[in-house]
mmCIF file of the N, C-alpha and C atoms, coordinates in Angstrom:
data_MODEL
# 
_entry.id   MODEL 
# 
loop_
_atom_site.group_PDB 
_atom_site.id 
_atom_site.type_symbol 
_atom_site.label_atom_id 
_atom_site.label_alt_id 
_atom_site.label_comp_id 
_atom_site.label_asym_id 
_atom_site.label_entity_id 
_atom_site.label_seq_id 
_atom_site.pdbx_PDB_ins_code 
_atom_site.Cartn_x 
_atom_site.Cartn_y 
_atom_site.Cartn_z 
_atom_site.occupancy 
_atom_site.B_iso_or_equiv 
_atom_site.pdbx_formal_charge 
_atom_site.auth_seq_id 
_atom_site.auth_comp_id 
_atom_site.auth_asym_id 
_atom_site.auth_atom_id 
_atom_site.pdbx_PDB_model_num 
ATOM 1   N N  . UNK A 1 1  ? 39.247 -55.634 93.398 1.00 0.00 ? 1  UNK A N  1 
ATOM 2   C CA . UNK A 1 1  ? 38.383 -57.219 93.758 1.00 0.00 ? 1  UNK A CA 1 
ATOM 3   C C  . UNK A 1 1  ? 37.482 -57.179 92.601 1.00 0.00 ? 1  UNK A C  1 
ATOM 4   N N  . UNK A 1 2  ? 36.807 -58.107 93.080 1.00 0.00 ? 2  UNK A N  1 
ATOM 5   C CA . UNK A 1 2  ? 35.978 -58.945 92.025 1.00 0.00 ? 2  UNK A CA 1 
ATOM 6   C C  . UNK A 1 2  ? 34.382 -58.115 92.163 1.00 0.00 ? 2  UNK A C  1 
ATOM 7   N N  . UNK A 1 3  ? 33.908 -57.890 91.162 1.00 0.00 ? 3  UNK A N  1 
ATOM 8   C CA . UNK A 1 3  ? 32.563 -57.362 91.129 1.00 0.00 ? 3  UNK A CA 1 
ATOM 9   C C  . UNK A 1 3  ? 31.693 -58.241 90.888 1.00 0.00 ? 3  UNK A C  1 
ATOM 10  N N  . UNK A 1 4  ? 30.518 -58.182 91.592 1.00 0.00 ? 4  UNK A N  1 
ATOM 11  C CA . UNK A 1 4  ? 29.539 -59.430 91.570 1.00 0.00 ? 4  UNK A CA 1 
ATOM 12  C C  . UNK A 1 4  ? 28.348 -59.036 90.218 1.00 0.00 ? 4  UNK A C  1 
ATOM 13  N N  . UNK A 1 5  ? 28.238 -60.395 89.453 1.00 0.00 ? 5  UNK A N  1 
ATOM 14  C CA . UNK A 1 5  ? 27.668 -60.466 88.538 1.00 0.00 ? 5  UNK A CA 1 
ATOM 15  C C  . UNK A 1 5  ? 26.114 -60.343 88.990 1.00 0.00 ? 5  UNK A C  1 
ATOM 16  N N  . UNK A 1 6  ? 25.413 -59.674 88.306 1.00 0.00 ? 6  UNK A N  1 
ATOM 17  C CA . UNK A 1 6  ? 23.791 -59.573 88.316 1.00 0.00 ? 6  UNK A CA 1 
ATOM 18  C C  . UNK A 1 6  ? 22.947 -59.738 87.318 1.00 0.00 ? 6  UNK A C  1 
ATOM 19  N N  . UNK A 1 7  ? 22.394 -61.042 87.326 1.00 0.00 ? 7  UNK A N  1 
ATOM 20  C CA . UNK A 1 7  ? 21.254 -61.351 86.349 1.00 0.00 ? 7  UNK A CA 1 
ATOM 21  C C  . UNK A 1 7  ? 20.831 -60.505 85.650 1.00 0.00 ? 7  UNK A C  1 
ATOM 22  N N  . UNK A 1 8  ? 20.483 -60.006 84.399 1.00 0.00 ? 8  UNK A N  1 
ATOM 23  C CA . UNK A 1 8  ? 19.599 -58.986 83.643 1.00 0.00 ? 8  UNK A CA 1 
ATOM 24  C C  . UNK A 1 8  ? 20.512 -57.608 83.831 1.00 0.00 ? 8  UNK A C  1 
ATOM 25  N N  . UNK A 1 9  ? 21.784 -57.479 84.283 1.00 0.00 ? 9  UNK A N  1 
ATOM 26  C CA . UNK A 1 9  ? 22.310 -56.073 84.273 1.00 0.00 ? 9  UNK A CA 1 
ATOM 27  C C  . UNK A 1 9  ? 22.599 -55.692 82.952 1.00 0.00 ? 9  UNK A C  1 
ATOM 28  N N  . UNK A 1 10 ? 22.436 -56.160 81.794 1.00 0.00 ? 10 UNK A N  1 
ATOM 29  C CA . UNK A 1 10 ? 22.976 -55.706 80.462 1.00 0.00 ? 10 UNK A CA 1 
ATOM 30  C C  . UNK A 1 10 ? 21.136 -55.291 79.871 1.00 0.00 ? 10 UNK A C  1 
ATOM 31  N N  . UNK A 1 11 ? 20.327 -55.926 80.390 1.00 0.00 ? 11 UNK A N  1 
ATOM 32  C CA . UNK A 1 11 ? 19.323 -55.547 79.903 1.00 0.00 ? 11 UNK A CA 1 
ATOM 33  C C  . UNK A 1 11 ? 18.478 -54.491 80.278 1.00 0.00 ? 11 UNK A C  1 
ATOM 34  N N  . UNK A 1 12 ? 19.181 -54.036 81.893 1.00 0.00 ? 12 UNK A N  1 
ATOM 35  C CA . UNK A 1 12 ? 18.442 -53.491 82.689 1.00 0.00 ? 12 UNK A CA 1 
ATOM 36  C C  . UNK A 1 12 ? 19.296 -51.848 82.547 1.00 0.00 ? 12 UNK A C  1 
ATOM 37  N N  . UNK A 1 13 ? 20.601 -51.958 82.098 1.00 0.00 ? 13 UNK A N  1 
ATOM 38  C CA . UNK A 1 13 ? 21.376 -50.926 81.529 1.00 0.00 ? 13 UNK A CA 1 
ATOM 39  C C  . UNK A 1 13 ? 20.560 -50.122 79.920 1.00 0.00 ? 13 UNK A C  1 
ATOM 40  N N  . UNK A 1 14 ? 20.136 -51.212 79.047 1.00 0.00 ? 14 UNK A N  1 
ATOM 41  C CA . UNK A 1 14 ? 19.446 -50.689 77.915 1.00 0.00 ? 14 UNK A CA 1 
ATOM 42  C C  . UNK A 1 14 ? 18.213 -50.508 78.155 1.00 0.00 ? 14 UNK A C  1 
ATOM 43  N N  . UNK A 1 15 ? 17.636 -50.492 78.786 1.00 0.00 ? 15 UNK A N  1 
ATOM 44  C CA . UNK A 1 15 ? 16.159 -50.380 79.012 1.00 0.00 ? 15 UNK A CA 1 
ATOM 45  C C  . UNK A 1 15 ? 15.881 -49.419 80.253 1.00 0.00 ? 15 UNK A C  1 
ATOM 46  N N  . UNK A 1 16 ? 16.973 -48.714 80.532 1.00 0.00 ? 16 UNK A N  1 
ATOM 47  C CA . UNK A 1 16 ? 16.768 -47.831 81.676 1.00 0.00 ? 16 UNK A CA 1 
ATOM 48  C C  . UNK A 1 16 ? 16.107 -46.654 81.349 1.00 0.00 ? 16 UNK A C  1 
ATOM 49  N N  . UNK A 1 17 ? 14.790 -46.232 81.963 1.00 0.00 ? 17 UNK A N  1 
ATOM 50  C CA . UNK A 1 17 ? 14.171 -45.204 81.677 1.00 0.00 ? 17 UNK A CA 1 
ATOM 51  C C  . UNK A 1 17 ? 13.092 -45.448 80.283 1.00 0.00 ? 17 UNK A C  1 
ATOM 52  N N  . UNK A 1 18 ? 13.090 -46.426 79.577 1.00 0.00 ? 18 UNK A N  1 
ATOM 53  C CA . UNK A 1 18 ? 12.103 -46.760 78.764 1.00 0.00 ? 18 UNK A CA 1 
ATOM 54  C C  . UNK A 1 18 ? 10.893 -47.702 79.166 1.00 0.00 ? 18 UNK A C  1 
ATOM 55  N N  . UNK A 1 19 ? 9.812  -47.540 79.053 1.00 0.00 ? 19 UNK A N  1 
ATOM 56  C CA . UNK A 1 19 ? 8.696  -48.517 79.489 1.00 0.00 ? 19 UNK A CA 1 
ATOM 57  C C  . UNK A 1 19 ? 8.654  -49.597 78.566 1.00 0.00 ? 19 UNK A C  1 
ATOM 58  N N  . UNK A 1 20 ? 8.538  -50.859 79.045 1.00 0.00 ? 20 UNK A N  1 
ATOM 59  C CA . UNK A 1 20 ? 8.270  -51.988 78.436 1.00 0.00 ? 20 UNK A CA 1 
ATOM 60  C C  . UNK A 1 20 ? 7.264  -51.741 77.387 1.00 0.00 ? 20 UNK A C  1 
ATOM 61  N N  . UNK A 1 21 ? 7.086  -52.450 76.275 1.00 0.00 ? 21 UNK A N  1 
ATOM 62  C CA . UNK A 1 21 ? 5.697  -52.412 75.361 1.00 0.00 ? 21 UNK A CA 1 
ATOM 63  C C  . UNK A 1 21 ? 4.890  -53.355 76.015 1.00 0.00 ? 21 UNK A C  1 
ATOM 64  N N  . UNK A 1 22 ? 3.518  -53.059 76.027 1.00 0.00 ? 22 UNK A N  1 
ATOM 65  C CA . UNK A 1 22 ? 2.735  -54.055 76.446 1.00 0.00 ? 22 UNK A CA 1 
ATOM 66  C C  . UNK A 1 22 ? 2.591  -55.005 75.484 1.00 0.00 ? 22 UNK A C  1 
ATOM 67  N N  . UNK A 1 23 ? 1.838  -56.402 75.703 1.00 0.00 ? 23 UNK A N  1 
ATOM 68  C CA . UNK A 1 23 ? 2.222  -57.638 75.039 1.00 0.00 ? 23 UNK A CA 1 
ATOM 69  C C  . UNK A 1 23 ? 1.089  -57.589 74.218 1.00 0.00 ? 23 UNK A C  1 
ATOM 70  N N  . UNK A 1 24 ? 1.094  -58.219 73.029 1.00 0.00 ? 24 UNK A N  1 
ATOM 71  C CA . UNK A 1 24 ? 0.628  -57.852 71.854 1.00 0.00 ? 24 UNK A CA 1 
ATOM 72  C C  . UNK A 1 24 ? 0.450  -56.585 71.059 1.00 0.00 ? 24 UNK A C  1 
ATOM 73  N N  . UNK A 1 25 ? 1.526  -55.569 71.249 1.00 0.00 ? 25 UNK A N  1 
ATOM 74  C CA . UNK A 1 25 ? 1.435  -54.280 70.276 1.00 0.00 ? 25 UNK A CA 1 
ATOM 75  C C  . UNK A 1 25 ? 2.181  -54.736 69.522 1.00 0.00 ? 25 UNK A C  1 
ATOM 76  N N  . UNK A 1 26 ? 2.293  -53.933 68.106 1.00 0.00 ? 26 UNK A N  1 
ATOM 77  C CA . UNK A 1 26 ? 2.948  -54.235 67.010 1.00 0.00 ? 26 UNK A CA 1 
ATOM 78  C C  . UNK A 1 26 ? 4.242  -53.872 67.280 1.00 0.00 ? 26 UNK A C  1 
ATOM 79  N N  . UNK A 1 27 ? 5.402  -54.053 66.832 1.00 0.00 ? 27 UNK A N  1 
ATOM 80  C CA . UNK A 1 27 ? 6.732  -53.610 66.544 1.00 0.00 ? 27 UNK A CA 1 
ATOM 81  C C  . UNK A 1 27 ? 7.183  -52.332 66.233 1.00 0.00 ? 27 UNK A C  1 
ATOM 82  N N  . UNK A 1 28 ? 7.503  -51.362 67.065 1.00 0.00 ? 28 UNK A N  1 
ATOM 83  C CA . UNK A 1 28 ? 7.582  -49.970 66.725 1.00 0.00 ? 28 UNK A CA 1 
ATOM 84  C C  . UNK A 1 28 ? 9.043  -50.146 65.522 1.00 0.00 ? 28 UNK A C  1 
ATOM 85  N N  . UNK A 1 29 ? 9.402  -50.913 65.318 1.00 0.00 ? 29 UNK A N  1 
ATOM 86  C CA . UNK A 1 29 ? 10.542 -50.715 64.261 1.00 0.00 ? 29 UNK A CA 1 
ATOM 87  C C  . UNK A 1 29 ? 9.872  -51.926 62.858 1.00 0.00 ? 29 UNK A C  1 
ATOM 88  N N  . UNK A 1 30 ? 10.752 -51.862 61.808 1.00 0.00 ? 30 UNK A N  1 
ATOM 89  C CA . UNK A 1 30 ? 10.275 -52.563 60.677 1.00 0.00 ? 30 UNK A CA 1 
ATOM 90  C C  . UNK A 1 30 ? 11.083 -53.949 60.919 1.00 0.00 ? 30 UNK A C  1 
ATOM 91  N N  . UNK A 1 31 ? 10.160 -55.343 60.680 1.00 0.00 ? 31 UNK A N  1 
ATOM 92  C CA . UNK A 1 31 ? 10.894 -56.258 61.203 1.00 0.00 ? 31 UNK A CA 1 
ATOM 93  C C  . UNK A 1 31 ? 10.917 -57.287 59.827 1.00 0.00 ? 31 UNK A C  1 
ATOM 94  N N  . UNK A 1 32 ? 12.075 -57.577 59.461 1.00 0.00 ? 32 UNK A N  1 
ATOM 95  C CA . UNK A 1 32 ? 12.491 -58.338 58.375 1.00 0.00 ? 32 UNK A CA 1 
ATOM 96  C C  . UNK A 1 32 ? 11.491 -59.389 58.060 1.00 0.00 ? 32 UNK A C  1 
ATOM 97  N N  . UNK A 1 33 ? 11.242 -59.796 56.903 1.00 0.00 ? 33 UNK A N  1 
ATOM 98  C CA . UNK A 1 33 ? 10.545 -60.962 56.203 1.00 0.00 ? 33 UNK A CA 1 
ATOM 99  C C  . UNK A 1 33 ? 11.263 -61.956 55.878 1.00 0.00 ? 33 UNK A C  1 
ATOM 100 N N  . UNK A 1 34 ? 11.165 -63.321 55.452 1.00 0.00 ? 34 UNK A N  1 
ATOM 101 C CA . UNK A 1 34 ? 11.893 -64.193 54.980 1.00 0.00 ? 34 UNK A CA 1 
ATOM 102 C C  . UNK A 1 34 ? 12.238 -63.777 53.670 1.00 0.00 ? 34 UNK A C  1 
ATOM 103 N N  . UNK A 1 35 ? 11.382 -63.147 52.891 1.00 0.00 ? 35 UNK A N  1 
ATOM 104 C CA . UNK A 1 35 ? 12.150 -63.026 51.514 1.00 0.00 ? 35 UNK A CA 1 
ATOM 105 C C  . UNK A 1 35 ? 13.331 -61.777 51.518 1.00 0.00 ? 35 UNK A C  1 
ATOM 106 N N  . UNK A 1 36 ? 13.398 -60.887 52.933 1.00 0.00 ? 36 UNK A N  1 
ATOM 107 C CA . UNK A 1 36 ? 14.318 -60.145 52.803 1.00 0.00 ? 36 UNK A CA 1 
ATOM 108 C C  . UNK A 1 36 ? 15.749 -60.707 53.385 1.00 0.00 ? 36 UNK A C  1 
ATOM 109 N N  . UNK A 1 37 ? 15.475 -62.105 53.886 1.00 0.00 ? 37 UNK A N  1 
ATOM 110 C CA . UNK A 1 37 ? 16.638 -62.359 54.428 1.00 0.00 ? 37 UNK A CA 1 
ATOM 111 C C  . UNK A 1 37 ? 17.376 -63.553 53.284 1.00 0.00 ? 37 UNK A C  1 
ATOM 112 N N  . UNK A 1 38 ? 16.828 -63.731 52.137 1.00 0.00 ? 38 UNK A N  1 
ATOM 113 C CA . UNK A 1 38 ? 16.819 -65.026 51.187 1.00 0.00 ? 38 UNK A CA 1 
ATOM 114 C C  . UNK A 1 38 ? 17.748 -63.931 50.019 1.00 0.00 ? 38 UNK A C  1 
ATOM 115 N N  . UNK A 1 39 ? 18.663 -64.109 49.621 1.00 0.00 ? 39 UNK A N  1 
ATOM 116 C CA . UNK A 1 39 ? 19.413 -63.443 48.554 1.00 0.00 ? 39 UNK A CA 1 
ATOM 117 C C  . UNK A 1 39 ? 20.227 -64.832 47.292 1.00 0.00 ? 39 UNK A C  1 
ATOM 118 N N  . UNK A 1 40 ? 19.272 -64.622 46.219 1.00 0.00 ? 40 UNK A N  1 
ATOM 119 C CA . UNK A 1 40 ? 19.535 -65.614 45.647 1.00 0.00 ? 40 UNK A CA 1 
ATOM 120 C C  . UNK A 1 40 ? 21.149 -65.735 44.645 1.00 0.00 ? 40 UNK A C  1 
ATOM 121 N N  . UNK A 1 41 ? 21.500 -64.533 44.631 1.00 0.00 ? 41 UNK A N  1 
ATOM 122 C CA . UNK A 1 41 ? 22.667 -64.203 44.290 1.00 0.00 ? 41 UNK A CA 1 
ATOM 123 C C  . UNK A 1 41 ? 24.273 -64.635 45.003 1.00 0.00 ? 41 UNK A C  1 
ATOM 124 N N  . UNK A 1 42 ? 23.648 -64.432 46.417 1.00 0.00 ? 42 UNK A N  1 
ATOM 125 C CA . UNK A 1 42 ? 24.614 -64.874 47.301 1.00 0.00 ? 42 UNK A CA 1 
ATOM 126 C C  . UNK A 1 42 ? 24.933 -66.404 47.170 1.00 0.00 ? 42 UNK A C  1 
ATOM 127 N N  . UNK A 1 43 ? 24.027 -67.385 47.025 1.00 0.00 ? 43 UNK A N  1 
ATOM 128 C CA . UNK A 1 43 ? 23.807 -68.810 47.180 1.00 0.00 ? 43 UNK A CA 1 
ATOM 129 C C  . UNK A 1 43 ? 24.554 -68.932 45.806 1.00 0.00 ? 43 UNK A C  1 
ATOM 130 N N  . UNK A 1 44 ? 24.341 -68.347 44.419 1.00 0.00 ? 44 UNK A N  1 
ATOM 131 C CA . UNK A 1 44 ? 25.162 -68.766 43.615 1.00 0.00 ? 44 UNK A CA 1 
ATOM 132 C C  . UNK A 1 44 ? 26.565 -68.385 43.581 1.00 0.00 ? 44 UNK A C  1 
ATOM 133 N N  . UNK A 1 45 ? 27.000 -67.135 44.266 1.00 0.00 ? 45 UNK A N  1 
ATOM 134 C CA . UNK A 1 45 ? 28.071 -67.096 44.406 1.00 0.00 ? 45 UNK A CA 1 
ATOM 135 C C  . UNK A 1 45 ? 28.937 -68.241 45.453 1.00 0.00 ? 45 UNK A C  1 
ATOM 136 N N  . UNK A 1 46 ? 28.264 -68.596 46.460 1.00 0.00 ? 46 UNK A N  1 
ATOM 137 C CA . UNK A 1 46 ? 29.189 -69.346 47.043 1.00 0.00 ? 46 UNK A CA 1 
ATOM 138 C C  . UNK A 1 46 ? 28.948 -70.669 46.525 1.00 0.00 ? 46 UNK A C  1 
ATOM 139 N N  . UNK A 1 47 ? 27.781 -71.502 45.678 1.00 0.00 ? 47 UNK A N  1 
ATOM 140 C CA . UNK A 1 47 ? 27.943 -72.696 44.965 1.00 0.00 ? 47 UNK A CA 1 
ATOM 141 C C  . UNK A 1 47 ? 29.040 -72.514 44.171 1.00 0.00 ? 47 UNK A C  1 
ATOM 142 N N  . UNK A 1 48 ? 29.115 -71.563 43.185 1.00 0.00 ? 48 UNK A N  1 
ATOM 143 C CA . UNK A 1 48 ? 30.001 -71.176 42.251 1.00 0.00 ? 48 UNK A CA 1 
ATOM 144 C C  . UNK A 1 48 ? 31.698 -71.405 42.753 1.00 0.00 ? 48 UNK A C  1 
ATOM 145 N N  . UNK A 1 49 ? 32.119 -70.697 43.826 1.00 0.00 ? 49 UNK A N  1 
ATOM 146 C CA . UNK A 1 49 ? 32.702 -70.848 44.360 1.00 0.00 ? 49 UNK A CA 1 
ATOM 147 C C  . UNK A 1 49 ? 33.573 -72.201 45.081 1.00 0.00 ? 49 UNK A C  1 
ATOM 148 N N  . UNK A 1 50 ? 32.391 -72.883 45.587 1.00 0.00 ? 50 UNK A N  1 
ATOM 149 C CA . UNK A 1 50 ? 32.658 -73.841 45.843 1.00 0.00 ? 50 UNK A CA 1 
ATOM 150 C C  . UNK A 1 50 ? 32.904 -75.150 45.204 1.00 0.00 ? 50 UNK A C  1 
ATOM 151 N N  . UNK A 1 51 ? 32.397 -74.735 43.737 1.00 0.00 ? 51 UNK A N  1 
ATOM 152 C CA . UNK A 1 51 ? 33.017 -75.583 42.536 1.00 0.00 ? 51 UNK A CA 1 
ATOM 153 C C  . UNK A 1 51 ? 33.981 -75.236 41.907 1.00 0.00 ? 51 UNK A C  1 
ATOM 154 N N  . UNK A 1 52 ? 34.229 -73.872 41.714 1.00 0.00 ? 52 UNK A N  1 
ATOM 155 C CA . UNK A 1 52 ? 35.358 -73.537 40.940 1.00 0.00 ? 52 UNK A CA 1 
ATOM 156 C C  . UNK A 1 52 ? 36.516 -73.364 41.662 1.00 0.00 ? 52 UNK A C  1 
ATOM 157 N N  . UNK A 1 53 ? 36.614 -73.155 42.616 1.00 0.00 ? 53 UNK A N  1 
ATOM 158 C CA . UNK A 1 53 ? 37.945 -73.080 43.753 1.00 0.00 ? 53 UNK A CA 1 
ATOM 159 C C  . UNK A 1 53 ? 38.531 -74.306 43.747 1.00 0.00 ? 53 UNK A C  1 
ATOM 160 N N  . UNK A 1 54 ? 37.835 -75.429 44.258 1.00 0.00 ? 54 UNK A N  1 
ATOM 161 C CA . UNK A 1 54 ? 38.911 -76.662 44.061 1.00 0.00 ? 54 UNK A CA 1 
ATOM 162 C C  . UNK A 1 54 ? 38.622 -77.335 42.764 1.00 0.00 ? 54 UNK A C  1 
ATOM 163 N N  . UNK A 1 55 ? 38.299 -76.635 41.693 1.00 0.00 ? 55 UNK A N  1 
ATOM 164 C CA . UNK A 1 55 ? 38.403 -76.946 40.209 1.00 0.00 ? 55 UNK A CA 1 
ATOM 165 C C  . UNK A 1 55 ? 39.850 -76.440 39.360 1.00 0.00 ? 55 UNK A C  1 
ATOM 166 N N  . UNK A 1 56 ? 39.555 -75.356 39.977 1.00 0.00 ? 56 UNK A N  1 
ATOM 167 C CA . UNK A 1 56 ? 41.153 -74.451 39.529 1.00 0.00 ? 56 UNK A CA 1 
ATOM 168 C C  . UNK A 1 56 ? 42.481 -74.904 40.450 1.00 0.00 ? 56 UNK A C  1 
ATOM 169 N N  . UNK A 1 57 ? 41.899 -75.441 41.992 1.00 0.00 ? 57 UNK A N  1 
ATOM 170 C CA . UNK A 1 57 ? 43.569 -75.948 42.306 1.00 0.00 ? 57 UNK A CA 1 
ATOM 171 C C  . UNK A 1 57 ? 43.824 -77.275 41.691 1.00 0.00 ? 57 UNK A C  1 
ATOM 172 N N  . UNK A 1 58 ? 43.066 -77.824 41.492 1.00 0.00 ? 58 UNK A N  1 
ATOM 173 C CA . UNK A 1 58 ? 43.206 -79.257 40.892 1.00 0.00 ? 58 UNK A CA 1 
ATOM 174 C C  . UNK A 1 58 ? 43.854 -79.202 39.700 1.00 0.00 ? 58 UNK A C  1 
ATOM 175 N N  . UNK A 1 59 ? 43.461 -78.068 38.516 1.00 0.00 ? 59 UNK A N  1 
ATOM 176 C CA . UNK A 1 59 ? 44.187 -78.107 37.709 1.00 0.00 ? 59 UNK A CA 1 
ATOM 177 C C  . UNK A 1 59 ? 45.279 -77.279 37.244 1.00 0.00 ? 59 UNK A C  1 
ATOM 178 N N  . UNK A 1 60 ? 45.703 -76.560 38.302 1.00 0.00 ? 60 UNK A N  1 
ATOM 179 C CA . UNK A 1 60 ? 46.867 -75.712 38.370 1.00 0.00 ? 60 UNK A CA 1 
ATOM 180 C C  . UNK A 1 60 ? 47.734 -76.674 39.103 1.00 0.00 ? 60 UNK A C  1 
ATOM 181 N N  . UNK A 1 61 ? 47.537 -77.692 40.339 1.00 0.00 ? 61 UNK A N  1 
ATOM 182 C CA . UNK A 1 61 ? 48.402 -78.736 40.662 1.00 0.00 ? 61 UNK A CA 1 
ATOM 183 C C  . UNK A 1 61 ? 48.624 -79.703 39.540 1.00 0.00 ? 61 UNK A C  1 
ATOM 184 N N  . UNK A 1 62 ? 47.939 -79.973 38.910 1.00 0.00 ? 62 UNK A N  1 
ATOM 185 C CA . UNK A 1 62 ? 48.203 -80.991 37.623 1.00 0.00 ? 62 UNK A CA 1 
ATOM 186 C C  . UNK A 1 62 ? 49.452 -80.549 36.997 1.00 0.00 ? 62 UNK A C  1 
ATOM 187 N N  . UNK A 1 63 ? 49.118 -79.125 36.656 1.00 0.00 ? 63 UNK A N  1 
ATOM 188 C CA . UNK A 1 63 ? 49.728 -78.633 35.418 1.00 0.00 ? 63 UNK A CA 1 
ATOM 189 C C  . UNK A 1 63 ? 51.237 -78.472 36.347 1.00 0.00 ? 63 UNK A C  1 
ATOM 190 N N  . UNK A 1 64 ? 51.313 -78.065 37.252 1.00 0.00 ? 64 UNK A N  1 
ATOM 191 C CA . UNK A 1 64 ? 52.610 -78.054 37.987 1.00 0.00 ? 64 UNK A CA 1 
ATOM 192 C C  . UNK A 1 64 ? 53.333 -79.412 38.048 1.00 0.00 ? 64 UNK A C  1 
ATOM 193 N N  . UNK A 1 65 ? 52.525 -80.299 38.727 1.00 0.00 ? 65 UNK A N  1 
ATOM 194 C CA . UNK A 1 65 ? 53.373 -81.806 38.630 1.00 0.00 ? 65 UNK A CA 1 
ATOM 195 C C  . UNK A 1 65 ? 53.940 -82.231 37.381 1.00 0.00 ? 65 UNK A C  1 
ATOM 196 N N  . UNK A 1 66 ? 53.127 -82.113 36.043 1.00 0.00 ? 66 UNK A N  1 
ATOM 197 C CA . UNK A 1 66 ? 53.330 -82.267 34.593 1.00 0.00 ? 66 UNK A CA 1 
ATOM 198 C C  . UNK A 1 66 ? 54.546 -81.672 34.276 1.00 0.00 ? 66 UNK A C  1 
ATOM 199 N N  . UNK A 1 67 ? 54.925 -80.459 34.608 1.00 0.00 ? 67 UNK A N  1 
ATOM 200 C CA . UNK A 1 67 ? 56.087 -79.314 34.212 1.00 0.00 ? 67 UNK A CA 1 
ATOM 201 C C  . UNK A 1 67 ? 56.985 -80.047 35.030 1.00 0.00 ? 67 UNK A C  1 
ATOM 202 N N  . UNK A 1 68 ? 56.979 -80.019 36.435 1.00 0.00 ? 68 UNK A N  1 
ATOM 203 C CA . UNK A 1 68 ? 57.947 -80.491 37.226 1.00 0.00 ? 68 UNK A CA 1 
ATOM 204 C C  . UNK A 1 68 ? 58.249 -81.512 37.905 1.00 0.00 ? 68 UNK A C  1 
ATOM 205 N N  . UNK A 1 69 ? 58.425 -82.724 36.946 1.00 0.00 ? 69 UNK A N  1 
ATOM 206 C CA . UNK A 1 69 ? 58.105 -84.299 37.649 1.00 0.00 ? 69 UNK A CA 1 
ATOM 207 C C  . UNK A 1 69 ? 58.628 -84.726 38.510 1.00 0.00 ? 69 UNK A C  1 
ATOM 208 N N  . UNK A 1 70 ? 59.946 -84.152 39.008 1.00 0.00 ? 70 UNK A N  1 
ATOM 209 C CA . UNK A 1 70 ? 60.693 -84.718 39.784 1.00 0.00 ? 70 UNK A CA 1 
ATOM 210 C C  . UNK A 1 70 ? 60.178 -84.389 41.593 1.00 0.00 ? 70 UNK A C  1 
ATOM 211 N N  . UNK A 1 71 ? 59.193 -83.663 41.347 1.00 0.00 ? 71 UNK A N  1 
ATOM 212 C CA . UNK A 1 71 ? 58.925 -82.983 42.739 1.00 0.00 ? 71 UNK A CA 1 
ATOM 213 C C  . UNK A 1 71 ? 57.987 -83.969 43.327 1.00 0.00 ? 71 UNK A C  1 
ATOM 214 N N  . UNK A 1 72 ? 57.054 -84.449 42.905 1.00 0.00 ? 72 UNK A N  1 
ATOM 215 C CA . UNK A 1 72 ? 56.107 -85.604 43.369 1.00 0.00 ? 72 UNK A CA 1 
ATOM 216 C C  . UNK A 1 72 ? 56.782 -87.050 43.648 1.00 0.00 ? 72 UNK A C  1 
# 
């Protein structure tokens, strides 16, 4: 049969036996800051692939169609 879905069931399972932290209390775990989430190396990687990928495919396609003119 079908089981009934209870709102908050997942939260209830995760928090079972643990008291809720009082409002305004500091976070128990280390919280990430904006500087931790920003990676300039990743941005350079994505921007370079955004430019290099289409450029290389265009050059290869041009070379292929110049070498094999009967296909196009």
